[in-house]
N, C-alpha and C positions, 0 to 999 in steps of 0.2 A: 327509464333508460337515461343515463347521464350523458350530458353534452360535453364533447371535448372542448376545453377552453382554447381560445385562439393563441397562436404562438406569439411570444414576446421575446424575440431573440436577443435584444440588447440587455434586457433585464436578466435573462438566463445567463448570458455571458458574464454579467456583473457578479451574479451569485457564484458562478464557478470560479472566477478569478479571485473573489474574496475567500472562497473555501481553500483554494490552492495557496493563497498567501498565509492563511492560518496554519495549514499543514506544513508548509515550507519553513515556517518559523518554529513551531513546536517540536518538529522532528530533530532540530538541531540540538535540543537539550537532552537527547538520549545519551550522548557521549558523557556529559558530566553526571547524569543520573546513574550511569553504569558504574561509577566509582563508589556508589553507596549501596545499591541493591542489585540483585541478580535478575536475569531475564524472566524467570518463572514467577518470582515475587511481584515483579513489575506488572506482568500480565494479569495476575490474580487480583492485585489491588486496583489496577486501572479498570478492569471489567466490573469489579464490585461497585465502583463509583459510577461508571458509565451506564450500566444496565438499567438502574432505576430511572435515569434520564431518558433512555430510549423508551421505557415503558410508558412515559408520559406522552409520547408522540401521537398515539391514537386519539388523544383528547384534542389534538390540533388538526384532526381530520386527515392524517397522512396514511391511514390504513390500519388493519388489524394486526394483532400480535401472533395469532394462531396460524400455523402453516396449513396449506391444503394437503400437500404431500410431505409428511415428516421426513422420510428418507432422503428426498431430493434436497430439502433445505439443510439437513444434517450433512450430506455429502458436500454440498457447496460450502457450508460453514467450515468443514474440516479442511478443504482446499485453501480457503482464505486464511484460516488459522495457521496452517503450515507456511504459507507465503509470508505472513506477518512475522513468524518466528525467524525466518531467514532474513527478512528485511531489517528488523530491529537488531539482530545480531550483527548485520553489516554496519548499521549506523553507529554501533558501539566501537567498531574496530577500523573504520575507514572514513574518509571525508564524505560528506553528504552528497556531493556531486556524483561520486562513484556508486553509492548506494542507490540513488535515484536512477542513475543510468541503467543499473541492473534491473530494477523494478520495472522500468519503462521499456524493457525488451518484450513485455507481455504482448503488445500488438503483433510483433514479429512471430512470436511463438503461436499465437492464435491463428495466424495465417498458415504457418507450417503444419500445425495439427489439423486444421480444417481441410487443407489440401491433401496431406499425406495419409491421415487416418480416417477422415470422414468423406473423402472423395469429392470435395467441393472444387469446382474449377476456379482458378484465379487467373487474372489477366496480366499483361505485360507490366502495367503500372505498379501493380501490387508486388510483383516479383522484383521490380526495381526498388520498391520501398524496403523489401527484406534486405537487399544488398546494401542499401544506404544505411539502414538501421544497424546492421551488423558491423559495418565499417565505423559507425559512430561509437558503438560499444567498445571496439578495440581502442579507439582514440581516448575515450574517457577512462577505461579501466587500466590501460597501458600495461598489459602483462609483459613480464620480462622472460623471453624464451630460455635464456641461459640460467635463470634462477626462478623458475615458475613457482608462484605461491598460490596454493589452492584457495586461499582466502578471497581472491578476486572472483571466484565462482559463487560465493555466498549470495550476493545480490542477484546474480543471474538465475539462481535457483528460486529466489523470490519471484522473479518475473515469470518463470516457467509455471509455478503453482498458481500465480495470480491469473495467468492465461487460462489454465484449466478451470479455475473458478468462474472466469468470465464465460467460458463455453458452457459450463454447467448452468450458469444463470440464464443464458439464452435458450438452451435446449431443454432443461429440466424444470426451471423455476419461472417460466414466463408468466404463469398465472398467479404467482405469489405476490403479496404486498411487499413493498420496500421495507416497511417496519418489521415484518416477520423475518426477512432476510438479515436485517441489522441485528435484531434480537438474537437470532441464531448465531451470528458471528460473535457477538459479545459473550454469549453463554459458552460457546466453544473455546474462546480464548481464556475465559475464566477457568474452565475445566482443565485446559492444558496447563495453565499456571499452577493449579492445585496439584495436578498429577506430577508435574516437574518438581515442585517444592517438596512433596512427600517423598519422591524418589531420591532426591538429594539428601533428605534427612536420614533415610534408611541406608543409602550407599553414597556417602560423601565423596566427592571427587575434586573439590576445590583446594587449591594451595595458594596462599598469598603471593601476589606478584605474577601470577599466570596471565598470559595475554588473553586467554579465553575466559577470564574470570567472570564476565557478565553472564555467560551461559552456564557455568558450573558453580557459581556462588549459591550457597543455601540461604535459607530465610535469615534475614538480618533484623535484629531488634535491639534498641529502638531504631526507628527509621525517620527521625524528624528531619534530617537533612534532605532526604529523598521525597518526603511527602508533598512539599509544594510543587516539585517537578511532576510527580504522579498526578496531582490534581490538575496541573496545567495541561498535561497530556490528555487526561480523561475529558475535561470540559472542552478543550480545544478540538479533540477528535469528534465529539458529539456535535459541536457547533459546525465544524467543517463538513461532516457527513450530512447534517441537516441542510446546509446550503447546496451540497451536491444534489440531494433529492429534489430540492426546490428548482434547481437549474434544469434538471431533466424533466420536471413537470411543466416548465415554461417554454422549453425549446425543443427542437428536433434533435434526437440523440446524436446523430453523426455530426451535427453542427456543434453541439455543446461539448462533445468529447474532445474536440480540438483544443479547447481552452484549458484542459487538464494539464497540458504540457507547460503551462506557465509556472507550475511548481518547480520546474528545472531552472527557472530564473530566480524565483523567490528564495528557494532553499540555499543554493550556493551563494547568492548575494548576501543573505543574512548571516551565513557562516563566515563570510569574509568580513562583514561589518562588525559582528559581535565577537567573533573568536579568532579573527585574523587568518582564517583558513584559505590558503591560496588556491586559485583555479588557473591552470596554465592555458596558454593560447590554444594548444592542440585539444585540451579538454573542452574548452568553449566551443571549438569547431565540432567536436564529437557530440556535444549536447544539441547543437543546431541540426546535425545529421539525424540524431535519434528523434527529435521533435518533428523534423521534416518527414521522416518515415511514417510516424504516427498520423500526421496530417494527410499524407497521400492515401494511406489506408482508409482513414475516415471519409475522405472526399470520394474515393472510388467505391465506397460501400453505399453511398447515398442512392 
């Protein structure tokens, strides 16, 4: 019988903050990458590079590759994959602050789904968190009622499917190793990339100059301009996820999860520093509200 290692909260927080700093930086390069390759080619190439790296993780003692329940891991991987398709599509078409705001609606969706569909009781504090988080989303996305653009819903869809994947992780995949879940995610993203690429080769939909060219662009060759950015994304993602795993091994989950919201500082800050992407005062306030909602939910779950 293995002995649970003692909590090391400060080290766990350090790992999580480092992971979020990496992800906050590398996700800023999706917009320039989208000018060279399409969404499907990106996911296929990134998964091809990342999966062998994940396959090495069992050698580091982080768990086995084979799932216990294949269908549960496959369902969870599908939900994560759909979420990432929406998220990266958003990164290519809007500022990273808005894309992250949409993705981090997931705690709010988790609470709503748990209460509305699964019959779980939620208290006053977590109801307050839902209201605060929703107000923060409005401030960051800043939809215009007189000229509503459906594009603002893309990152919110990412948050919705990410919430479903989190519920599936908790309710269906509790006994699975983290490495098997990671491997399933990368395999699924690779398959999605391959299917999307093949579909666009058979039924091309891309026209030069289209706003949605990242989603509809077929396979591009040569891709030397994009390859360094794809390598950066693959290596950075694996390193970031490795640190996330380590953080959850070293600290209590509800404590560690609070530090995930630091990506909403690193991402927009690097976007401003490297690309001059502005973040307005109301958007900063919205980011604070969304992070506060997540922190309230995490603390009230302890």
